[in-house]
N, C-alpha and C positions, 0 to 999 in steps of 0.2 A: 455634119462633121463625122457622126457616128458611121454613116454610110460610107464616107471616104476612108475611115479606118478599116472597115470590113473589107473594102475593095483592096486596100493596100495589103492587107493580111493574105487575101486570096492570091494577089499577084506574087507575093513573096513565096508562097507555098508552090505556086505554078513554076516559079524560077527554079526552086529546088527540085521539082519533079522533072523539069527539062534537063537538069544536071544529071539526074539518074537516082536521086534520093527516094527511097521507099521505106514505108513503115513496116518493120518486121518484128514479130513476137519471138519470145524465147523458144516456142515450139517450132516456128518457122526456121530459126537458126539451127535447132537441133537436128532437123530433117535434111539439112544441106550437106552435099559432099564437101569434103574439106577444101578441095581446089576452088570450088565456087565460093565458099565462104571466105577463103583467104583473099580472093579478088575483091569481094564486096567490102571487106575491112579496108583494103588498100584504098578503094574508092571513097569510103566513109571518111578516112583521114584527109583525103583531098577535098572532099565536100565541106568538112568542118573548117578547113583553112579558108576556102572561098566564102563560105557563109559568114564567118565571123569577120574576116578582114575586108570583104567587099560588100556583101549584101546587108548584113546587120549594121556595119559601120555606116553604109550609105543611108539606110533607113534612119539611123540615129541623127544624121545631119538633117535629113528632111524634117523629122519631128522637132528638132531643135529650132529649125527656121520657122516652121508653121506656128509653134507655140512659144516663141521667144518672149521671155518675161513671165511665162506661166509654168514655173518649174514643175509643180506636182502634176499638172495636166499633161505636160510634155512627157514625163517619165511614165505616167499611166497609159497614155496613148501608144508610146513605143512598146511598152510591155504587152498591150493587147494586140498590136500588129505582129509582133515576133513570137509570142508564146506558143502558138500552134506549130510553127516551123521549128522552133527550138525543141519542142517536145518530140517531134518526128526524129530529129537528128540524135537527141539523147537517148530515145527509146531503143535505137539500135545498139548503142553503146551499153546500155543496161542489159539488153538481151544477150550480148556477147559475155558480159561480165558474170551474168547469172546462169549461163549455159553450163553444160557438163565440162569439167576441167579435163584437159589432156595435155601432155608434154609439148606437142607441137604448137599449141595455142599460146605458150608463154611469150614467144617473140612478138606475136601480133598484139598481145595484151600490153606489152612494153611499148610497142609503136603507138598504140591508143592512148596509153598513159602519157607518153611523151608529148603527143599533140595537145592533149588537155593541159599539160604543164606549160607548154609553149604559148598557148592561147590564154593562159590564166589572167595575165595583166590586162590584155585587150578586153577580155570578158568583163573584168572588174570595172574598166573605164567605160565601155559601151553600155553596160547594163547597170549604170549608177542609179541611185535613188531608191527609196523605200519600196516603190511600185514593182521594181525589178528584183527585189531581194529573193524572191522565191526561185527565179531563174538562176541567179548566182549560187544559191544553195544547191540547186539541182546539178549545176556544173561541178561544184565542190564535192557533192555526194558521188557523182559519177567518177571523178578523179580518184576518190578514196576507195570506191568499189573496185575499180580497175587494179589499183595498187594491192588491195587485199587478195583479189583473185590471183593476181600474178604471184604474190608471196605464197599463197596456198598451193599454187601449181608448182613452185619450188619444192615444197614439202612432199607433194605427191611424186614428183620426179625422183627424189631421193629414195623414197620408199619403193617405187616402181623398179628402180635400178637394183636395189638390194634384193628384191623378191622376184626379179625377172626369172622366169622358168622356161624360157624359149628352148625348144628341143633341137635347135640348130647345132648339128654335130660338127666339131672341128677335129676331124680324125687325125690330122697331121700336127696338131699342137700349135698352130699358127695363131695370129691375133684374132680374137673372137669378134664377130660383128657388133656385139654389145659394146665392146671396148671402144671401137672406132666411133660408134654412134654417140656414146657418152662424151668422148673427148671432143668430137665436133660440136656437140651441144654446148659444152663448157667454153669452147673457142668463140662460138657465137655470142655467148653471154658477155664476153669481154668486149665485144663490139658495143655493148649497152652499158658500159661501166658508169658513165656519168648519170644515165637514167636510173641505174640500180641504186647508186648512192643516194639519189633524190628519193627514190621509192623507200629505202630503208629509213630515211629520215622521217617519213610518215609515221613510223612505228617506234623509232628510237629517240629517246631524250638526250642521250649522251653525246650523239653526233659521231660515234665511232663507226661510221659507215664502211671504212676500209676493212676494219677487223671483221665486220658483219659479213661483208662479201667474201673474205678469206675463209671465214668459218663455214659459210654455205658451200663454198667450193670444196673445202676439205671434207666435208660431210658427204658430198656427192662422190668424191674420189674413194673415200672409205667405204661407201656403200658398193661401189663398183668392185673394189678389192675383195670385199666380203662375198659378193656374188661369184667372182672369178675363183675364190677359194673353194666354193661349193661346186662349181662346174668342174674344177681340176680333179675332184675325187671320183668322177665318173670314168677316169682312165684306169685300166687294170695295170698298166706298166708304171711304176713309181717314177722311172726316168722321164716318161712322157708328161707325167704330172708336173714335174719340175721344169721341163722345157716349156710347157704351155704357160706356166706362171712367169717364167723368165721372159718369154716373148711379150706377153701382155703388159707386165709391169714396165719393161723396157720401153714399150710403145708409149705408155702413159708418161714416163719420165722424159722421153725425148720430145714428145708433144708439148709438155709443160715448159721445158727449157727453151723451146722455140716460140713461145707465146707469152702474152702479157701476164699469164697466170704465174710465171716464174717470180715476177716482182712481188705478187701478193702472197704466194705460198712460201717464198723465201728459199735461200740456199740450203738451209738445214733440212727442209723437206726433200729437196732434190737429192742431196747427198745421202740422206737416210734410205731413200728409195732406190738409189743406185747401188747401195750396199745389199739391199734385198734382192735385186737382179743378180748380183754376184753370188749371193748365197744359194739361189735357185740353180745357177749354172754349176756350182760346186756339188750341190746335191744331185744334179743330173749326172755328172761324171762319176760320182760315187756309186750311184745306183746302176748306171749303164756299164761301167768298165771295171768295177772291183773284181767281178767274177773272172773275166777273161785275163786280168793281170795276175791272178793267182796261178794260172797256167804257166806263167813265165817266172814263177818263184822257184828257187832252188830247194825250197822246203819239201821234204818227202821224196826226194829223188835218190837219196843214198840207200844202199841195200847191201846186206852181207851175204845175200843168197846168190845163187847161180845166175848166169846170164848178165853179169856185171862186168865193167871194165874199169881200169884205175881212172881216178879223177883227172880231167884234162888239165887242170892247173897243177896237178901233182900234189895237191895239199889234202887230198882225201884218200886215206889208205883203204877205206872200206869200199871204194869204187862207187860207180853210178849205174843204176839199173837201165839198160838199154831199152827194155820193154816199157819202162815208165816214161823215158824220153820220147819214144814213138807215140805213146798214148797222149803225152802232153801236147805234142805238135798236132796230132789229129784233133784233139779237143779245142786247141786254139783255132785251127782252121774252121772247124764247124761253127764255133761261137762267133768268130769274126765275120763269117759269111752270113750268119743269121742277123748279126748287128748291121752289117752293110745292106742286106736286103730290106730290113725293116726300117732303118734310120735314114736311108736315102729317100724314103717316102715321107719322113717327117719334115717339117719346114721351119726355117728360122728366116723370116722374110727380110730382116735388116741385114744388109750386106756386111757391114762392119762387125756386127754381133756374131754373124754366121762364121766369118773368117776367124774371129777371136776364139770362138768355141772349138773350131776344128784345130786351131793351133794349140790350144790348151790340152786337148785330147792327145794330139801328136807329141807334144812335149813329155807326156807320161808314157804313152804306149811304145813309141819308136825306140827310145833308148833301152827300155826294158826288153824289147823284141831283139834288138841288135846284140845286146849282152848275152841273152839266152841263145841266140843263133851262133854267136861266135864261140860260146863255151861248149855247146852241146851238138851243133850242127855237124861237126866232123864225125861224130859217132854215127850219124845217119848216112852221110855221104859214102862211107865205106861199105854200106850194106846194100841189100836188094831193094830196088825201086825207091831211091831216096826222095824222088819228087812227089811220091805219094804222101810223105810226111812233111817235108820242107817245101810247102806249095808256094810260099810268098817270100820275096826279098823285101827289105825295108822300104825300097822305092815303090813297090807294088802296094804296100799298105798306105803309104803316103798319098799315092795317086787315088786310091779308093776312098781315103778319108776326105778327099776333095769332092766326093760325090755325096757326102752326108748332108742332110738338111736341105735338100733341093726341092722337096715336096713332089717327087716323081710319082707318077702312077705305077701300079704294079706291072702293067703291060707296056710301059713306055720304054723304048729302046735305050740302052746305055749310051752315054755320050763319051 
């Protein structure tokens, strides 16, 4: 009978080998390329399902039939036949759980944890009896180890996001690769919502798994925003700093609103961050356009000296300096051309946000320019080379504003 048990054990191991199951150590796992390891983990999940539901379940039936009426012998024999095969399968899971943690491993860890949870009741049923208690404990230990490693990987990810020091330069102020990476990561997390709730229950007594998931998500978002704040300080132009933060936080908010994260983070979170986007848009306008708008102010244009003419509206007896008017138009032209040349290279990738920002600039700039042109343009028209000073009509400015935030290269032809 002992010989028969040994034979059945060898046959079972051979069945697993034919499937493709191999014994791997933590060191073996550590040396593998990620693509290879990911494929092996996918196979392991498949093998676990086949082994428990078919091979081990079938072996249990055989042992139950052979040792019918001899309960302790039945369980002992089954444990001896399966222990080596179980050990090979579980050792791979342990090797993954104990290998070096990295963000991309979180999802496969959750997949592995998921299959162990799925097979839990069947393992409990198949490996019943005192003789199989060690195998059941190994299964429980592996499940907890996978859960712990996944939880620790969460923490690692949050820290990695906050401390990310990638040198990837986003010269045009667009959405940073880190932002899209983190948001995609969070979206994937929500595909595992049920698994994550189960995982948090391994560590929480209160059963507040929803709030735990919300807390983890908020912490990751906060870590991302802290990192973006740091990256924004690398820009020399404060206007570009705020454009960068506006773009990135808008991307975060839009992504959250379109995903299951919205239900977890709540409307308050969304509204609060939409206000942050608007604040950065306002700060961009203030930093980028305050100086040029001063050119269109009537302050400082009156003069009691020579070379002045009566105020156009007849309300200023001291007159207006023609030289100052010319200087204002020249300064405006120069500053607007600089802004156009620089900011047509900046990018606002979201169409709606881009149009909204252009419109908000136009609503401030164009009325001020029209008013200034109407009031002081006639002073220039009657002089020499008026086009040298009044270079743009309001329609020209409006058209050129439509070229802002397109992310054009310097040498790219104008459209």
